[in-house]
VODODO-921933 format. One record per residue (C-alpha): residue in three letters; y negated, z, x. Coordinates in steps of 0.001 Angstrom, whole numbers, padded with zeros to 6 digits, always signed. Example, Ala and Ser with C-alpha at 12.3 -4.5 7.8 and 13.67 -1.06 7.14 Angstrom:
% VODODO-921933
ALA+004500+007800+012300SER+001060+007140+013670
***
This chain:
% VODODO-921933
MET+149404+034236-089333GLU+145620+033995-089613LEU+143300+031117-088803ARG+141207+033336-086542GLN+144310+034060-084466LEU+144831+030340-084021ALA+141145+029871-083147TYR+141296+032607-080495PHE+144545+031182-079107VAL+142981+027713-078786ALA+139886+029220-077135VAL+141977+031060-074515ALA+143998+027919-073844GLU+140906+025740-073372GLU+138989+028310-071318ALA+142081+029329-069274GLY+141123+032966-069588PHE+140572+035770-072096THR+137117+036731-070787ARG+135598+033265-071167ALA+137329+032831-074515ALA+135801+036093-075757GLN+132349+034903-074715ARG+132928+031615-076531VAL+133992+033183-079852HIS+131526+036084-079556ILE+133912+039026-079824SER+135258+041515-077279GLN+137961+040545-074808SER+140203+043284-076198GLY+139766+041811-079666VAL+140849+038360-078491SER+143811+039824-076589ALA+144948+041853-079597GLN+144815+038875-081969VAL+146665+036584-079545LYS+149283+039303-078991ALA+149719+039649-082751LEU+150222+035884-082989GLU+152825+035995-080198THR+154643+038826-081985GLU+154746+036863-085225LEU+155979+033721-083467GLY+158462+035667-081365ALA+157374+034016-078109GLU+154834+034530-075354LEU+152187+031823-075421PHE+150572+032630-072070ASP+151762+033503-068607ARG+149529+036454-067730SER+150924+037066-064235GLY+148041+035315-062436ARG+144262+035393-062629VAL+144289+032353-064914ALA+145910+032415-068358ARG+148424+029574-068258LEU+150248+028226-071276THR+153992+028782-071383GLU+156227+026012-072659ALA+156068+027633-076087GLY+152294+027826-075777LYS+152011+024120-075000VAL+153953+023293-078157ALA+151963+025779-080240LEU+148594+024454-079042GLN+148891+021057-080717TYR+149919+022632-084023ALA+147149+025243-083823ARG+144539+022519-083359THR+145983+020562-086272ALA+145907+023642-088504LEU+142289+024465-087616ASN+141199+020892-088227ALA+143046+020844-091552ALA+141382+024091-092657SER+137963+022753-091737GLU+138606+019490-093578LEU+139800+021428-096635ARG+136524+023380-096778GLU+134559+020165-096378ALA+136570+018397-099102ILE+135988+021228-101584ASP+132270+021170-100767GLU+132169+017471-101531VAL+134020+017904-104831LYS+131544+020572-105919GLY+128617+018494-104685LEU+127474+021345-102440VAL+125623+021248-099164ARG+126985+023988-096954GLY+124527+026516-095699HIS+125121+026195-091971LEU+125255+023511-089275THR+125968+024092-085600ILE+124396+021488-083325GLY+125497+021371-079709MET+123220+020195-076934VAL+123497+020095-073172THR+121992+023065-071360GLY+118338+022491-070553CYS+118081+019735-073175GLU+114679+018043-073182ILE+115515+015257-075637THR+112653+015498-078129PRO+114124+013079-080764LEU+116846+015674-081381PHE+114269+018339-082183ALA+112267+015910-084323ALA+115384+015059-086350LEU+116228+018738-086870ALA+112669+019489-087968ALA+112710+016632-090509PHE+116124+017733-091788HIS+114913+021330-092180ARG+111923+020206-094230GLU+114273+018307-096531HIS+116964+021022-096670PRO+115232+024347-095962ALA+118212+026389-097220ILE+120524+025056-094509GLU+120730+027357-091492LEU+120676+025466-088182GLU+122274+026928-085068LEU+121782+025378-081621LEU+124651+025747-079176GLU+123889+025097-075498ASN+126645+024367-073005ASP+127836+021688-070615SER+129001+018426-072167ARG+132697+018964-071516ARG+132734+022246-073436LEU+130538+020838-076194VAL+133045+018041-076775ASN+135793+020667-077067SER+133629+022625-079506VAL+133280+019553-081720ARG+137026+018875-081565THR+137882+022451-082604GLY+135166+022745-085248LEU+132997+025284-083428ALA+130201+022692-083500ASP+129535+020125-086223ILE+127872+017601-083921ALA+126733+017577-080306LEU+124440+015614-078029VAL+126409+015184-074816GLY+126457+013301-071564VAL+129690+011484-070724ALA+130831+008888-068224GLY+131921+005370-069101ALA+132779+005710-072803PRO+132478+008214-075670PRO+135311+010768-076059GLU+138431+009515-077803HIS+139144+010340-081454LEU+135552+011341-082216SER+132852+009376-084002ALA+129961+008627-081694GLN+126543+007054-081445VAL+125573+006049-077919ILE+121913+006850-077354ALA+121605+005537-073810SER+123774+003901-071160GLU+122237+004072-067716GLY+122861+003634-064044LEU+122185+006340-061486VAL+119230+006673-059123ALA+118516+008642-055974LEU+115207+010527-056160VAL+113427+011090-052860PRO+109898+012044-051760PRO+107575+009095-050924ASP+107822+009806-047192HIS+111636+009847-047188PRO+113296+007163-044978GLN+115127+005778-048036ALA+112025+005552-050233GLY+111279+001929-049396GLU+114802+000616-049909PRO+115574-001677-052892GLY+118884+000117-053343LEU+120968+002856-051763PRO+124700+002131-051415LEU+126955+004959-052527THR+128646+004896-049122GLU+125310+005706-047459LEU+124152+008178-050106VAL+127090+010538-049571ALA+126055+010989-045939HIS+122938+012863-047136ALA+122586+016344-048595LEU+122564+015976-052389VAL+121180+017912-055333THR+122991+017242-058607LEU+123625+018392-062136PRO+126732+020570-062613GLU+130259+019390-063344GLY+130761+018840-067044THR+127675+016637-067380GLY+127840+012874-067917ILE+125691+012005-064909ARG+127757+014187-062585ALA+130984+012789-064053ALA+129852+009183-063467PHE+128860+010059-059906ASP+132062+011972-059140GLU+134295+009247-060591ALA+132538+006626-058458CYS+133044+008764-055353VAL+136730+009289-056128SER+137231+005549-056699ALA+135636+004823-053318SER+137491+007701-051572LEU+134178+009344-050693ILE+133359+013055-050452PRO+129695+013808-051334ASP+127753+016589-049637VAL+126452+018481-052681VAL+124309+021321-051349LEU+122727+022513-054597VAL+123524+022300-058304ALA+121031+022928-061119SER+121618+022685-064863ALA+118196+021227-065742PRO+117198+017717-064561ALA+113666+018938-063839ALA+115049+021589-061490VAL+117181+018983-059689ALA+114097+016789-059180ASP+111987+019751-058063MET+114518+020707-055400ALA+114474+017124-054115ALA+110667+017186-053988ARG+110901+020312-051843GLY+113180+018567-049373LEU+116456+020319-050173GLY+118301+017040-050641ILE+118396+013725-052472ALA+118532+014159-056249VAL+121107+012197-058257LEU+119922+011574-061821SER+119815+008786-064415GLU+117285+005943-064499SER+115267+007418-067367MET+115177+010836-065716GLY+113892+009212-062552LYS+110954+007689-064438ALA+109917+011155-065616HIS+109074+012283-062068ALA+106169+010222-060743ASP+105945+012368-057582LEU+109328+011035-056445VAL+110621+007542-055674ALA+113664+006412-057678VAL+116020+004239-055623PRO+118915+002634-057557ILE+122347+003741-056357THR+124557+000701-055814GLY+128325+000867-055996VAL+128436+003012-059158THR+129944+000830-061888ILE+130534+003614-064423PRO+127460+004179-066605ALA+126227+007602-067611LEU+126098+007803-071401LEU+124050+010027-073660ALA+125759+010187-077038LEU+125991+012047-080312VAL+129605+012964-081120TRP+131152+014398-084273ARG+134523+014499-086008PRO+135275+011450-088183ARG+135394+013476-091412THR+131885+014810-092007SER+130716+017669-094185THR+128079+017040-096833ALA+125513+018814-094669LEU+126308+016756-091585ALA+126254+013566-093640ALA+122715+014509-094677LEU+121685+015189-091067LEU+123024+011950-089569PRO+120348+009638-091098HIS+117619+011801-089546LEU+119302+011573-086140ARG+119728+007799-086443ARG+116106+007408-087493GLU+114828+009326-084465PHE+117245+007914-081907GLY+117562+004429-083349GLU+120892+002849-084170GLY+122077+002977-080536
***
């Protein structure tokens, strides 16, 4: 049994498919399938039901998943512990950030860290927040800047950078532009432009809608906040973004959305046990972002 087999198995389980898992671990789909099949042969049980379009865990697979995650975490912690004993700084850090990230303090912190530790290779991993959190949990990323709703993910260390309410962005001539607030119940009656699922802002919005038994009319989704605002400026719908994002678009009017009690958080997340390299990076991040 090899660690890479466990890593591929966990990737297939979390992505619910061999194709997406192959893209995530950067090898061919046939390679992932072969390694998972070898693992199943060694364990003497099928881990996935392959009869449908989605790879679903069997009962054996569900049991194996928790142990595979534990083994991968233990292997990662072992490498980190040996590094600390030797007093080494590992030569690579993977930093996750939400797709279309425009958070300049992150880049400033990485630049300062690189000047101090030029031998450390930095890799930036872009994805939606939900997948970035999974990458941190499984060790594919050392730390990630993510958007989440309500509270940081469980069982991870976190530094909350911002906690904000949501705003509706509309052109100055829009009927809602002069309102002091836009109730969620009224907002959902309009065509909306939002960030994709897996982002903190979208999660806060969706959870509020579910709590109020409302179904929003999302007509367009864009991964970058600037694109969401631009589509609203062109009249495609009302943009739903955070308060700080609203301030960045002076050509639009930001109207607070009332009835959303779950804040959208921007946070740094990492596993509680840090490598020497990550421990050296964290002070730079805290300096640029503040202490939260």
